[in-house]
N, C-alpha and C positions, 0 to 999 in steps of 0.2 A: 210622348213627343218632347214635352217641356223638360224632361229629365236630361235629354242630350244637349239642350241649349246652354251656351255659355252665358254667364251673367256679368255685367259690368260692376265695378265697385259701388255704383249708385243704385243698384237694383232694389234694395230694401226701401230706399228713399222714394223711388218711383211709385212703388206700391202704396207707401204711406200717403203720397200726394194724390192717389186715386187714378193713376195712369191706366189706360187700356194698353196691355202689352201684346206684342205680336212677334213672331219669329222673323228675324232680319239678319242675313249674312251669318247665320249660325248663333246669333245672340237673341235673348229675350229682351226686346226693346220697347220703349214707350212710343206708341203711334200718336196718342193724344192724351191730354189731361182733361179734367172736368170743364175747363174753359171752352174746349172744342177747337177744331182745326182753324176755322175761319177767324175766330177772335185771337187765337194764338198767333196767326199770321199777321193780323193787323197790329197786334200789340208789339210785335218785333219791329215792324216798320215805324211805329210811333214812339216806342219807349226802349225796352231792352228785354230780350229773351235769352234764357239759359238752356243750352242744348247739351245732352250727354252724348259725346261722340267717342267714348272710350273703346268702342268696338274697333275703331280704326287702328292700324298698325304703326307703332313708333319704332324706328330703327336708327342706331348710331353707327356711322362709319368713321374709323380712326386710322390715321397714318399719313405720312407725307405724300403718298401716292393716291390717296383716296379720291381727290377731286378729278385727277386725270383718269383714274380707273372708272369712276362713275360716268364720265363723259363718253366712254365706249358703249354705254347702254342707253343714253338719252340724247336727243337732238338739241341740247341746251348748253349754254355757257356756264359751266360749273367752276372752271379754273379761275375765272375773274369775278366770281360772285363775291361781293364785299363781305367782310366779317359783319355779322349783325343784320344780314339781309336774307330773305328767302325768295325762292323762285318756283314757278309752276313748271313741271316737267312730265314727260311721258316715257315709259319703257316701250320700245318698239321691237318687233320681231323681224326676221330675215326678209319678210315680204313687205315690211313697212306698216304692218298692222299694229294696233295699240294693245299692249299686254296689260297696262294699267296706267293711271295718271297719279301723280304724287306731288308733294311739296318737298323742296330741298332747302335747308337753311345752313348757313356757314356759322358755326359757333366759335371759329378761331381755333388756334392750337391744332391745326390739321384735323379738325373734327367736323363732320357733317351730320345733320339731324334730318331724318326723312319721316314723312307721314304718308302712309299708303292706304289704299282702300281695304275695308274689313274683309270682303269676300276674296280678295286677292293676296292677303298678307303672307300666308304660308308659301304660296307659289312665288311671290316676289322675293321672299327671303331665300328660297332655294335658287332662284334666278341670280341673285346677287352672289351667293356663295359659289355657285357653279362658275360664273364668269369672272368675278373679281375677288373671290375669297382668298386667293394667293397674294393679292396686292395690298389689301388693307384688312383691318380688324372689323368684323361685322357683328354688332351686338343688338339683338332684338330686345325691345322693352315691353313686350306684349302683356306681361303680367305685372311688371313693376310700376307702370305709369298709367294714369287715366288721362282723358282729354275732354275738356269742357270748352264750349264756344259761347261767348257772351256777345250777342249781336244786336245792333239797333242804335239809333241816334243817342240814346242815354248811356250806352255801354261805357264810354270813356269817363263820364261823370261818376258812374258806379265804381269802376275799377280803380280810379285814382284815389278814392277814399281809402283803399287798402294799400296802394302803392302809387304815390304822386308822380313818380317818374314816367308812368305809362302814358301820361297826357302828352308828352313830348314826342312819342313814337309816331311815325307816319306809316302809310300803307306798305305792307310787306317787310317792315322791320321786325326783327326777332331778337329777343334778349333774355338772359336769366333774370328773374325777378323773385324776390321773397314775398310770398303771400301767406299771411297768418303763420309765419315761421317756417313755411314749407319752401323748399327749393324748386321753383317752377321755371318753365320756359314759356314766354309770352310772345305771340306774334300779333301784329295788327293786321288781321286778315279774317276771312271767313267765307261762307258759302251761301250768303243771302243777298248780296249786292249792297248791303248796308255797311257802315262803319262798324267796327267791332274787334274782338280779340279771340284768339284761340289759346287755351291755357293747358300746357302739359304739367300735370301735378302727380307727385307720388301717389300710388293707388290708395295707401292707407291714410292719406290726408285729403282725399277727394271729397268725401262726404261732408267734412267740416267746412271746406271751402264752398261747396255747392250750397249748403245751408246758409252760410254767411251771405252769399250773393243773393239768394232767394229772400233773405230778410230785408233787402233793400226795397223801398217802395216802388221803384221803377221796373223791378224784375219779375217775370213770370216764367215758370218752366214750359218749355216748348218741345213737342214731340216730332216724330219723323214725318207725320202728315204735313205739318206746316213747313218743315224743313224742305220738303219736296216742292211745295207750291212757291216758296220763297226763291229757291234756286232756279225754278222754271221761269218765273217772271224776270229773273236776272239774266236769263239766257245761258245758264251754266250747265255743262254736261254732267251726266251721271254715268259712271262707268258701268258697262253691261247693258245699258239702255241706249245712250246716245253715241256710244263708241265702244268698240271691242276689237278683237283680233282680225275681224273682217273689214275694218275701216282704218284708213290711214289718216294722219293728221291733216292732209290736204282735203280729203273727203269730209272730215269732221269740222271743216272751217276753223282749224286751229293753227294755220300758218303763222299767226302772230306769236305762237308759243315756241316756234323754232328760232333760236337766237340767230341774229344776223351773222355772227362770226362762224356759225356752224352750217350756214346755207351754202349752196353750190358755189357762190362767188366770195365766200367768207375766208378769213385767214386760217381757220381750222375746219374747212369744209368737210362735211361727211364724218366718217369714222364712227357712225352709230348703225345699228342693224337696220337694213332696208333703206339706207340712204339713197341708193341709186333709183329705187322705185319712187321714193318721195320727191326727189329732184326732177325725175322725168314727168311726174304728175304736175309739179309746180310749173314746169315749162309748157307742157302740152295741154294742161287742164285735165279734169276728171269727168267721168260719165255721170256721176251723181254727187250731190253734196248736201250737207246739213243746212237747213234754212229754218227761220222762224215762220210760223203760220198763225194767222188770226182767224178763227172761225167767225163767220159773219152772222151767226145766230147764237142762241143761248145753249145749244146742245154741246155738252162737253165731248171732245174727241179724244179717245184714249190710245195708248201705245198699241201698235199692231194694226191699227185701222189702215186700209188701203187708201192711197191718194190717187184720184183719177182726173183726167182733163175733161174739157167740155164734151168731148166725144165719148167719154166713158172708158178711155184707155188708161190702164194702170201705169202711173208715172212715178210712183214712190210709195213710201210707208211711213206712218207716224212712229217716232221713237219715244217721245214723252208728250203727255198731254194731260190737262186738267183745268180746274177753274182757278183763275188768278184773282184773289180777293181784292188786291190793291187796284187792279184794273177794273174789277167788277164785271169781268168777261172771261170766257174760256181762252186759254193760251196753249199753243202746241209747237213742238219742233218735229221735223221729219226730214228724211232723205228723199230728194226728188231728182229726176233726170236733169242734167245741167241746163237743157234748153227751157226748163220750167222754173229755174231757180232765180230769175230776175225779180226784183222788188215789184210788188203790186200785181204779180201774175195771178189770175183767177184760177183756182183749183177747187176740187171737191174731195171731202173725206167720205168714205162709205161707213155709215153707222147703222147697224141693224138693217142693212139692205136699202137704206135711204141715203141720198146725196146731201151732205152738209157743205154749204158754200164756204170757202176759205180764201184768203189771199196771202201771198208771200209777204212777210213783214220784216223790218229790220229788228235786230236784237241789240241790247236787252229790251224787253217789253216795258220794263219799269227802270228808270234811270238809276244807275249805280251811284252810290254815295260814299265811296271809299275816301278816307281822309289822307290827302296827299300833302298836307302842310301848307 
């Protein structure tokens, strides 16, 4: 089985660090290190954690029509995205379902930099080529570049030792930065709810950079286990779990990610796949939506668990769930019928035939600490 798995440029380093490896999105990835998921999670919240996210797909779009072309595939303002900034976006299909979510940065010189999910990157590349390949140059960087995430309150202190300019960056800024002589792209963003950076680095320079960052006293290597619990506490969606082709941005509670200029009353309204469906749902509401749920006891509630009301009627399903180490309690997200989506609604999850009391909660479960300057 492991023969067929892809390896990131840091694979040998993970083994050297004692990581427990698991198959993930076609890659052999570290789920945890000897520190363990709980301590890795808390260390990221208190200091700085280094994540290997090189399995994700990096793609460059070039050409004076690239921004306009990309706007035909996402409900987001790309044309007016300032140089040196990035934005969260979604590829939608003709029914308004979500094909993938991604980050888009404007590098200037008619060049856009995309980061897409690992499991979707080949189909995303095909989607781009099919729909806008005649309008701009599309260059995948799947083999050429690795991706590291340095996350946590000490991340800026650590990275500015290598490149003092990063300290001036604010949330969602994106710029070319030299790190140990390597031409990198650095964004001040991440997937933990903490301040931090994502670093695109040439694949052959990734290990040296990772070792240098891990040599700093504040930094520990962090695996996929803690990455999942950190993003869950931050109320962030994981594609294929909390949203997919069967969910629209409105159902997924992602209306905030549809730029005002692209909404029904915006200057460039619609023009993306499924726009009519999305606008109709925005107007009329949806039958179900993604909500935060806090179990009222210690029992962890996992993905796939049915959600029922007091009468035992099924009203939804859990899409992500686990233990939140920062909260010291289980945390859950799920899709529930609209009439049960109000804050503080009492519901139950079915876990091994037993009802676990839960209540609808606001998200994020742990306050986000992005650096906005």
